[in-house]
VEXLUM-99274 format. One record per residue: x, y, z of N, C-alpha, C in turn; residue in three letters. Coordinates in Angstrom, 3 decimals. Layout:
# VEXLUM-99274
{n_X: X, n_Y: Y, n_Z: Z, ca_X: X, ca_Y: Y, ca_Z: Z, c_X: X, c_Y: Y, c_Z: Z, residuo: Ala}
...
***
This chain:
# VEXLUM-99274
{n_X: 18.248, n_Y: 59.487, n_Z: -34.973, ca_X: 16.973, ca_Y: 60.014, ca_Z: -34.577, c_X: 15.919, c_Y: 59.697, c_Z: -35.624, residuo: Met}
{n_X: 16.302, n_Y: 59.799, n_Z: -36.910, ca_X: 15.325, ca_Y: 59.569, ca_Z: -37.969, c_X: 14.845, c_Y: 58.133, c_Z: -37.993, residuo: Ala}
{n_X: 15.698, n_Y: 57.203, n_Z: -37.539, ca_X: 15.275, ca_Y: 55.811, ca_Z: -37.567, c_X: 14.253, c_Y: 55.499, c_Z: -36.478, residuo: Asp}
{n_X: 14.043, n_Y: 56.394, n_Z: -35.532, ca_X: 13.056, ca_Y: 56.208, ca_Z: -34.474, c_X: 11.684, c_Y: 56.751, c_Z: -34.852, residuo: Leu}
{n_X: 11.646, n_Y: 57.495, n_Z: -35.949, ca_X: 10.381, ca_Y: 58.100, ca_Z: -36.368, c_X: 9.547, c_Y: 57.061, c_Z: -37.112, residuo: Met}
{n_X: 8.260, n_Y: 56.937, n_Z: -36.776, ca_X: 7.423, ca_Y: 55.946, ca_Z: -37.449, c_X: 7.116, c_Y: 56.364, c_Z: -38.882, residuo: Pro}
{n_X: 6.936, n_Y: 55.367, n_Z: -39.718, ca_X: 6.533, ca_Y: 55.635, ca_Z: -41.084, c_X: 7.674, c_Y: 55.877, c_Z: -42.049, residuo: Gly}
{n_X: 8.899, n_Y: 55.978, n_Z: -41.570, ca_X: 10.026, ca_Y: 56.179, ca_Z: -42.467, c_X: 10.653, c_Y: 54.832, c_Z: -42.796, residuo: Leu}
{n_X: 11.010, n_Y: 54.621, n_Z: -44.033, ca_X: 11.631, ca_Y: 53.345, ca_Z: -44.382, c_X: 12.993, c_Y: 53.211, c_Z: -43.714, residuo: Pro}
{n_X: 13.349, n_Y: 51.978, n_Z: -43.384, ca_X: 14.657, ca_Y: 51.731, ca_Z: -42.788, c_X: 15.736, c_Y: 51.903, c_Z: -43.845, residuo: Asp}
{n_X: 16.876, n_Y: 52.429, n_Z: -43.398, ca_X: 18.011, ca_Y: 52.547, ca_Z: -44.297, c_X: 18.668, c_Y: 51.182, c_Z: -44.447, residuo: Arg}
{n_X: 19.082, n_Y: 50.851, n_Z: -45.636, ca_X: 19.789, ca_Y: 49.582, ca_Z: -45.784, c_X: 21.162, c_Y: 49.686, c_Z: -45.122, residuo: Pro}
{n_X: 21.638, n_Y: 48.604, n_Z: -44.541, ca_X: 22.963, ca_Y: 48.659, ca_Z: -43.920, c_X: 24.021, c_Y: 48.860, c_Z: -44.991, residuo: Pro}
{n_X: 25.143, n_Y: 49.489, n_Z: -44.622, ca_X: 26.195, ca_Y: 49.699, ca_Z: -45.616, c_X: 26.739, c_Y: 48.356, c_Z: -46.100, residuo: Pro}
{n_X: 27.088, n_Y: 48.318, n_Z: -47.351, ca_X: 27.612, ca_Y: 47.078, ca_Z: -47.932, c_X: 28.941, c_Y: 46.731, c_Z: -47.278, residuo: Ala}
{n_X: 29.108, n_Y: 45.474, n_Z: -46.941, ca_X: 30.337, ca_Y: 45.035, ca_Z: -46.279, c_X: 31.520, c_Y: 45.076, c_Z: -47.234, residuo: Ala}
{n_X: 31.247, n_Y: 44.973, n_Z: -48.539, ca_X: 32.334, ca_Y: 44.964, ca_Z: -49.511, c_X: 32.839, c_Y: 46.356, c_Z: -49.851, residuo: Asp}
{n_X: 32.031, n_Y: 47.367, n_Z: -49.627, ca_X: 32.415, ca_Y: 48.729, ca_Z: -49.982, c_X: 33.518, c_Y: 49.218, c_Z: -49.054, residuo: Ala}
{n_X: 34.585, n_Y: 49.782, n_Z: -49.625, ca_X: 35.660, ca_Y: 50.290, ca_Z: -48.774, c_X: 35.203, c_Y: 51.522, c_Z: -47.994, residuo: Pro}
{n_X: 35.501, n_Y: 51.548, n_Z: -46.741, ca_X: 35.136, ca_Y: 52.673, ca_Z: -45.888, c_X: 36.127, c_Y: 53.821, c_Z: -46.104, residuo: Gln}
{n_X: 35.641, n_Y: 55.043, n_Z: -46.158, ca_X: 36.551, ca_Y: 56.185, ca_Z: -46.316, c_X: 37.478, c_Y: 56.316, c_Z: -45.107, residuo: Pro}
{n_X: 38.691, n_Y: 56.745, n_Z: -45.373, ca_X: 39.664, ca_Y: 56.993, ca_Z: -44.314, c_X: 40.135, c_Y: 58.436, c_Z: -44.428, residuo: Val}
{n_X: 40.493, n_Y: 59.014, n_Z: -43.284, ca_X: 40.991, ca_Y: 60.388, ca_Z: -43.253, c_X: 42.494, c_Y: 60.347, c_Z: -43.124, residuo: Arg}
{n_X: 43.181, n_Y: 60.983, n_Z: -44.067, ca_X: 44.635, ca_Y: 61.020, ca_Z: -44.085, c_X: 45.067, c_Y: 62.466, c_Z: -44.295, residuo: Val}
{n_X: 46.096, n_Y: 62.871, n_Z: -43.569, ca_X: 46.663, ca_Y: 64.212, ca_Z: -43.753, c_X: 47.667, c_Y: 64.171, c_Z: -44.903, residuo: Glu}
{n_X: 47.420, n_Y: 65.001, n_Z: -45.904, ca_X: 48.332, ca_Y: 65.100, ca_Z: -47.035, c_X: 49.190, c_Y: 66.352, c_Z: -46.853, residuo: Met}
{n_X: 50.515, n_Y: 66.222, n_Z: -46.934, ca_X: 51.362, ca_Y: 67.418, ca_Z: -46.843, c_X: 51.038, c_Y: 68.418, c_Z: -47.948, residuo: Pro}
{n_X: 51.219, n_Y: 69.682, n_Z: -47.647, ca_X: 50.887, ca_Y: 70.747, ca_Z: -48.590, c_X: 51.660, c_Y: 70.680, c_Z: -49.886, residuo: Gly}
{n_X: 52.910, n_Y: 70.229, n_Z: -49.846, ca_X: 53.699, ca_Y: 70.115, ca_Z: -51.077, c_X: 53.042, c_Y: 69.144, c_Z: -52.055, residuo: Lys}
{n_X: 52.498, n_Y: 68.055, n_Z: -51.535, ca_X: 51.809, ca_Y: 67.082, ca_Z: -52.386, c_X: 50.514, c_Y: 67.699, c_Z: -52.919, residuo: Ile}
{n_X: 49.767, n_Y: 68.364, n_Z: -52.047, ca_X: 48.496, ca_Y: 68.966, ca_Z: -52.456, c_X: 48.711, c_Y: 70.024, c_Z: -53.537, residuo: Ala}
{n_X: 49.743, n_Y: 70.843, n_Z: -53.385, ca_X: 50.030, ca_Y: 71.870, ca_Z: -54.392, c_X: 50.398, c_Y: 71.242, c_Z: -55.730, residuo: Arg}
{n_X: 51.196, n_Y: 70.187, n_Z: -55.681, ca_X: 51.582, ca_Y: 69.499, ca_Z: -56.911, c_X: 50.354, c_Y: 68.902, c_Z: -57.602, residuo: Tyr}
{n_X: 49.495, n_Y: 68.262, n_Z: -56.834, ca_X: 48.315, ca_Y: 67.621, ca_Z: -57.420, c_X: 47.296, c_Y: 68.632, c_Z: -57.931, residuo: Leu}
{n_X: 47.265, n_Y: 69.834, n_Z: -57.363, ca_X: 46.327, ca_Y: 70.854, ca_Z: -57.825, c_X: 46.630, c_Y: 71.260, c_Z: -59.271, residuo: Ala}
{n_X: 47.904, n_Y: 71.132, n_Z: -59.675, ca_X: 48.296, ca_Y: 71.480, ca_Z: -61.041, c_X: 48.396, c_Y: 70.260, c_Z: -61.951, residuo: Asp}
{n_X: 48.084, n_Y: 69.086, n_Z: -61.430, ca_X: 48.223, ca_Y: 67.839, ca_Z: -62.183, c_X: 47.003, c_Y: 67.630, c_Z: -63.075, residuo: His}
{n_X: 47.233, n_Y: 67.231, n_Z: -64.321, ca_X: 46.135, ca_Y: 67.081, ca_Z: -65.286, c_X: 45.536, c_Y: 65.682, c_Z: -65.318, residuo: Asp}
{n_X: 46.234, n_Y: 64.670, n_Z: -64.829, ca_X: 45.782, ca_Y: 63.301, ca_Z: -65.013, c_X: 44.926, c_Y: 62.727, c_Z: -63.906, residuo: Gly}
{n_X: 44.211, n_Y: 63.551, n_Z: -63.164, ca_X: 43.381, ca_Y: 63.050, ca_Z: -62.064, c_X: 41.958, c_Y: 62.794, c_Z: -62.531, residuo: Leu}
{n_X: 41.342, n_Y: 61.776, n_Z: -61.949, ca_X: 39.943, ca_Y: 61.469, ca_Z: -62.251, c_X: 39.006, c_Y: 62.325, c_Z: -61.418, residuo: Gly}
{n_X: 37.712, n_Y: 62.150, n_Z: -61.650, ca_X: 36.712, ca_Y: 62.942, ca_Z: -60.929, c_X: 36.739, c_Y: 62.692, c_Z: -59.431, residuo: Asp}
{n_X: 36.888, n_Y: 61.440, n_Z: -59.029, ca_X: 36.893, ca_Y: 61.119, ca_Z: -57.595, c_X: 38.081, c_Y: 61.779, c_Z: -56.898, residuo: Ala}
{n_X: 39.233, n_Y: 61.804, n_Z: -57.558, ca_X: 40.420, ca_Y: 62.424, ca_Z: -56.966, c_X: 40.249, c_Y: 63.943, c_Z: -56.852, residuo: Glu}
{n_X: 39.679, n_Y: 64.558, n_Z: -57.920, ca_X: 39.440, ca_Y: 66.002, ca_Z: -57.869, c_X: 38.460, c_Y: 66.361, c_Z: -56.753, residuo: Trp}
{n_X: 37.404, n_Y: 65.580, n_Z: -56.618, ca_X: 36.424, ca_Y: 65.860, ca_Z: -55.568, c_X: 37.055, c_Y: 65.724, c_Z: -54.190, residuo: Gln}
{n_X: 37.894, n_Y: 64.719, n_Z: -54.003, ca_X: 38.553, ca_Y: 64.539, ca_Z: -52.707, c_X: 39.449, c_Y: 65.733, c_Z: -52.391, residuo: Ala}
{n_X: 40.186, n_Y: 66.209, n_Z: -53.390, ca_X: 41.057, ca_Y: 67.373, ca_Z: -53.163, c_X: 40.248, c_Y: 68.628, c_Z: -52.852, residuo: Leu}
{n_X: 39.125, n_Y: 68.814, n_Z: -53.565, ca_X: 38.300, ca_Y: 70.000, ca_Z: -53.324, c_X: 37.610, c_Y: 69.971, c_Z: -51.975, residuo: Arg}
{n_X: 37.226, n_Y: 68.762, n_Z: -51.522, ca_X: 36.530, ca_Y: 68.643, ca_Z: -50.239, c_X: 37.489, c_Y: 68.588, c_Z: -49.052, residuo: Lys}
{n_X: 38.783, n_Y: 68.509, n_Z: -49.330, ca_X: 39.765, ca_Y: 68.444, ca_Z: -48.252, c_X: 39.776, c_Y: 69.720, c_Z: -47.418, residuo: Gly}
{n_X: 40.131, n_Y: 69.570, n_Z: -46.159, ca_X: 40.172, ca_Y: 70.721, ca_Z: -45.254, c_X: 41.619, c_Y: 71.111, c_Z: -45.028, residuo: Arg}
{n_X: 41.949, n_Y: 72.359, n_Z: -45.327, ca_X: 43.297, ca_Y: 72.877, ca_Z: -45.197, c_X: 43.563, c_Y: 73.275, c_Z: -43.744, residuo: Glu}
{n_X: 44.671, n_Y: 72.777, n_Z: -43.187, ca_X: 45.038, ca_Y: 73.064, ca_Z: -41.806, c_X: 46.457, c_Y: 73.611, c_Z: -41.793, residuo: Val}
{n_X: 46.624, n_Y: 74.783, n_Z: -41.191, ca_X: 47.949, ca_Y: 75.409, ca_Z: -41.112, c_X: 48.856, c_Y: 74.591, c_Z: -40.204, residuo: Arg}
{n_X: 50.090, n_Y: 74.396, n_Z: -40.634, ca_X: 51.092, ca_Y: 73.666, ca_Z: -39.875, c_X: 52.400, c_Y: 74.449, c_Z: -39.956, residuo: Arg}
{n_X: 52.701, n_Y: 75.217, n_Z: -38.949, ca_X: 53.953, ca_Y: 75.978, ca_Z: -38.959, c_X: 54.011, c_Y: 76.916, c_Z: -40.146, residuo: Gly}
{n_X: 55.004, n_Y: 76.722, n_Z: -41.004, ca_X: 55.149, ca_Y: 77.579, ca_Z: -42.179, c_X: 54.293, c_Y: 77.120, c_Z: -43.349, residuo: Gln}
{n_X: 53.836, n_Y: 75.876, n_Z: -43.326, ca_X: 53.069, ca_Y: 75.343, ca_Z: -44.440, c_X: 51.666, c_Y: 74.956, c_Z: -44.018, residuo: Gly}
{n_X: 51.135, n_Y: 73.945, n_Z: -44.673, ca_X: 49.800, ca_Y: 73.461, ca_Z: -44.339, c_X: 49.720, c_Y: 71.989, c_Z: -44.682, residuo: Tyr}
{n_X: 48.697, n_Y: 71.344, n_Z: -44.178, ca_X: 48.376, ca_Y: 69.983, ca_Z: -44.601, c_X: 46.908, c_Y: 69.976, c_Z: -45.006, residuo: Ser}
{n_X: 46.556, n_Y: 69.006, n_Z: -45.817, ca_X: 45.191, ca_Y: 68.886, ca_Z: -46.316, c_X: 44.614, c_Y: 67.601, c_Z: -45.752, residuo: Leu}
{n_X: 43.527, n_Y: 67.719, n_Z: -44.991, ca_X: 42.855, ca_Y: 66.550, ca_Z: -44.426, c_X: 41.874, c_Y: 66.029, c_Z: -45.464, residuo: His}
{n_X: 42.143, n_Y: 64.839, n_Z: -45.984, ca_X: 41.305, ca_Y: 64.244, ca_Z: -47.017, c_X: 40.580, c_Y: 63.030, c_Z: -46.469, residuo: Leu}
{n_X: 39.281, n_Y: 62.976, n_Z: -46.667, ca_X: 38.493, ca_Y: 61.802, ca_Z: -46.322, c_X: 37.990, c_Y: 61.201, c_Z: -47.624, residuo: Thr}
{n_X: 38.518, n_Y: 60.013, n_Z: -47.930, ca_X: 38.185, ca_Y: 59.347, ca_Z: -49.186, c_X: 38.451, c_Y: 57.852, c_Z: -49.035, residuo: Ala}
{n_X: 37.889, n_Y: 57.039, n_Z: -49.931, ca_X: 38.200, ca_Y: 55.611, ca_Z: -49.905, c_X: 39.690, c_Y: 55.378, c_Z: -50.181, residuo: Pro}
{n_X: 40.234, n_Y: 54.279, n_Z: -49.709, ca_X: 41.665, ca_Y: 54.016, ca_Z: -49.895, c_X: 42.107, c_Y: 54.010, c_Z: -51.360, residuo: Pro}
{n_X: 41.253, n_Y: 53.551, n_Z: -52.277, ca_X: 41.670, ca_Y: 53.526, ca_Z: -53.680, c_X: 41.876, c_Y: 54.930, c_Z: -54.241, residuo: Asp}
{n_X: 41.115, n_Y: 55.897, n_Z: -53.756, ca_X: 41.307, ca_Y: 57.294, ca_Z: -54.189, c_X: 42.633, c_Y: 57.816, c_Z: -53.643, residuo: Val}
{n_X: 42.927, n_Y: 57.521, n_Z: -52.370, ca_X: 44.212, ca_Y: 57.937, ca_Z: -51.799, c_X: 45.375, c_Y: 57.310, c_Z: -52.563, residuo: His}
{n_X: 45.248, n_Y: 56.033, n_Z: -52.921, ca_X: 46.328, ca_Y: 55.369, ca_Z: -53.665, c_X: 46.489, c_Y: 55.978, c_Z: -55.058, residuo: His}
{n_X: 45.389, n_Y: 56.389, n_Z: -55.686, ca_X: 45.472, ca_Y: 57.052, ca_Z: -56.986, c_X: 46.172, c_Y: 58.403, c_Z: -56.856, residuo: Ala}
{n_X: 45.881, n_Y: 59.131, n_Z: -55.781, ca_X: 46.550, ca_Y: 60.416, ca_Z: -55.551, c_X: 48.043, c_Y: 60.207, c_Z: -55.300, residuo: Leu}
{n_X: 48.378, n_Y: 59.174, n_Z: -54.543, ca_X: 49.784, ca_Y: 58.868, ca_Z: -54.274, c_X: 50.505, c_Y: 58.494, c_Z: -55.566, residuo: Leu}
{n_X: 49.845, n_Y: 57.719, n_Z: -56.416, ca_X: 50.448, ca_Y: 57.343, ca_Z: -57.698, c_X: 50.642, c_Y: 58.564, c_Z: -58.589, residuo: Ala}
{n_X: 49.700, n_Y: 59.507, n_Z: -58.563, ca_X: 49.821, ca_Y: 60.722, ca_Z: -59.375, c_X: 50.974, c_Y: 61.601, c_Z: -58.887, residuo: Ala}
{n_X: 51.299, n_Y: 61.504, n_Z: -57.605, ca_X: 52.386, ca_Y: 62.308, ca_Z: -57.041, c_X: 53.706, c_Y: 61.547, c_Z: -57.006, residuo: Ala}
{n_X: 53.786, n_Y: 60.403, n_Z: -57.691, ca_X: 54.981, ca_Y: 59.558, ca_Z: -57.644, c_X: 56.233, c_Y: 60.289, c_Z: -58.115, residuo: Ala}
{n_X: 56.068, n_Y: 61.275, n_Z: -58.961, ca_X: 57.227, ca_Y: 62.026, ca_Z: -59.446, c_X: 57.960, c_Y: 62.725, c_Z: -58.291, residuo: Met}
{n_X: 57.219, n_Y: 63.049, n_Z: -57.231, ca_X: 57.841, ca_Y: 63.707, ca_Z: -56.076, c_X: 58.635, c_Y: 62.729, c_Z: -55.219, residuo: Leu}
{n_X: 58.503, n_Y: 61.447, n_Z: -55.474, ca_X: 59.218, ca_Y: 60.448, ca_Z: -54.693, c_X: 60.520, c_Y: 59.993, c_Z: -55.317, residuo: Gly}
{n_X: 60.821, n_Y: 60.447, n_Z: -56.545, ca_X: 62.049, ca_Y: 59.970, ca_Z: -57.179, c_X: 63.213, c_Y: 60.918, c_Z: -56.926, residuo: Asp}
{n_X: 64.356, n_Y: 60.558, n_Z: -57.438, ca_X: 65.594, ca_Y: 61.292, ca_Z: -57.136, c_X: 65.644, c_Y: 62.677, c_Z: -57.753, residuo: Glu}
{n_X: 64.845, n_Y: 62.957, n_Z: -58.770, ca_X: 64.862, ca_Y: 64.270, ca_Z: -59.412, c_X: 64.169, c_Y: 65.336, c_Z: -58.565, residuo: Ala}
{n_X: 63.377, n_Y: 64.919, n_Z: -57.586, ca_X: 62.651, ca_Y: 65.866, ca_Z: -56.730, c_X: 63.582, c_Y: 66.409, c_Z: -55.643, residuo: Ala}
{n_X: 63.151, n_Y: 67.497, n_Z: -55.040, ca_X: 63.938, ca_Y: 68.083, ca_Z: -53.948, c_X: 63.790, c_Y: 67.213, c_Z: -52.700, residuo: Ser}
{n_X: 64.708, n_Y: 67.362, n_Z: -51.749, ca_X: 64.595, ca_Y: 66.572, ca_Z: -50.518, c_X: 63.279, c_Y: 66.810, c_Z: -49.770, residuo: Pro}
{n_X: 62.775, n_Y: 68.037, n_Z: -49.776, ca_X: 61.514, ca_Y: 68.337, ca_Z: -49.098, c_X: 60.342, c_Y: 67.639, c_Z: -49.788, residuo: Ala}
{n_X: 60.373, n_Y: 67.583, n_Z: -51.120, ca_X: 59.309, ca_Y: 66.903, ca_Z: -51.846, c_X: 59.352, c_Y: 65.395, c_Z: -51.615, residuo: Glu}
{n_X: 60.565, n_Y: 64.826, n_Z: -51.599, ca_X: 60.686, ca_Y: 63.387, ca_Z: -51.327, c_X: 60.187, c_Y: 63.057, c_Z: -49.925, residuo: Arg}
{n_X: 60.505, n_Y: 63.926, n_Z: -48.963, ca_X: 60.049, ca_Y: 63.697, ca_Z: -47.586, c_X: 58.525, c_Y: 63.786, c_Z: -47.512, residuo: Lys}
{n_X: 57.928, n_Y: 64.771, n_Z: -48.176, ca_X: 56.464, ca_Y: 64.918, ca_Z: -48.170, c_X: 55.811, c_Y: 63.687, c_Z: -48.782, residuo: Ala}
{n_X: 56.375, n_Y: 63.183, n_Z: -49.875, ca_X: 55.837, ca_Y: 61.978, ca_Z: -50.518, c_X: 55.932, c_Y: 60.783, c_Z: -49.562, residuo: Tyr}
{n_X: 57.068, n_Y: 60.617, n_Z: -48.933, ca_X: 57.272, ca_Y: 59.514, ca_Z: -47.995, c_X: 56.314, c_Y: 59.602, c_Z: -46.812, residuo: Arg}
{n_X: 56.095, n_Y: 60.807, n_Z: -46.285, ca_X: 55.175, ca_Y: 61.005, ca_Z: -45.151, c_X: 53.752, c_Y: 60.633, c_Z: -45.550, residuo: Ile}
{n_X: 53.309, n_Y: 61.079, n_Z: -46.727, ca_X: 51.947, ca_Y: 60.753, ca_Z: -47.177, c_X: 51.793, c_Y: 59.248, c_Z: -47.377, residuo: Tyr}
{n_X: 52.805, n_Y: 58.616, n_Z: -47.970, ca_X: 52.749, ca_Y: 57.159, ca_Z: -48.181, c_X: 52.672, c_Y: 56.416, c_Z: -46.836, residuo: Ala}
{n_X: 53.449, n_Y: 56.851, n_Z: -45.858, ca_X: 53.422, ca_Y: 56.194, ca_Z: -44.544, c_X: 52.088, c_Y: 56.407, c_Z: -43.851, residuo: Glu}
{n_X: 51.546, n_Y: 57.617, n_Z: -43.912, ca_X: 50.240, ca_Y: 57.880, ca_Z: -43.295, c_X: 49.153, c_Y: 57.066, c_Z: -43.951, residuo: Arg}
{n_X: 49.200, n_Y: 56.927, n_Z: -45.260, ca_X: 48.213, ca_Y: 56.135, ca_Z: -45.974, c_X: 48.326, c_Y: 54.656, c_Z: -45.611, residuo: Leu}
{n_X: 49.531, n_Y: 54.143, n_Z: -45.540, ca_X: 49.721, ca_Y: 52.744, ca_Z: -45.166, c_X: 49.232, c_Y: 52.485, c_Z: -43.735, residuo: Asn}
{n_X: 49.488, n_Y: 53.404, n_Z: -42.827, ca_X: 49.037, ca_Y: 53.247, ca_Z: -41.443, c_X: 47.509, c_Y: 53.321, c_Z: -41.330, residuo: Asn}
{n_X: 46.891, n_Y: 54.149, n_Z: -42.155, ca_X: 45.438, ca_Y: 54.324, ca_Z: -42.082, c_X: 44.687, c_Y: 53.142, c_Z: -42.689, residuo: Ala}
{n_X: 45.300, n_Y: 52.441, n_Z: -43.634, ca_X: 44.611, ca_Y: 51.349, ca_Z: -44.303, c_X: 44.939, c_Y: 49.989, c_Z: -43.721, residuo: Thr}
{n_X: 45.725, n_Y: 49.941, n_Z: -42.674, ca_X: 46.042, ca_Y: 48.637, ca_Z: -42.057, c_X: 44.875, c_Y: 48.058, c_Z: -41.317, residuo: Leu}
***
């Protein structure tokens, strides 16, 4: 609507090189782990804070809208949940988030 109003400057088109944000559901186990994680950057913290919490059965998922590089940084920070020392539920949550991220960025 604003672009139809006379006298307003046109908005520049979005840069083709800039990665477009994607929305990915993060399992609650991953979100809880990352909330206590110290090694996150500002972009990752902002994405976690702006995420929308959605109840899922007994737990919840966090809907995050962020560029793919932020999602990959969050996945890398949660890598400890993907190894053999983690519980089966944590490994499954890590695997689910990784699969959702891969599907969203294809």
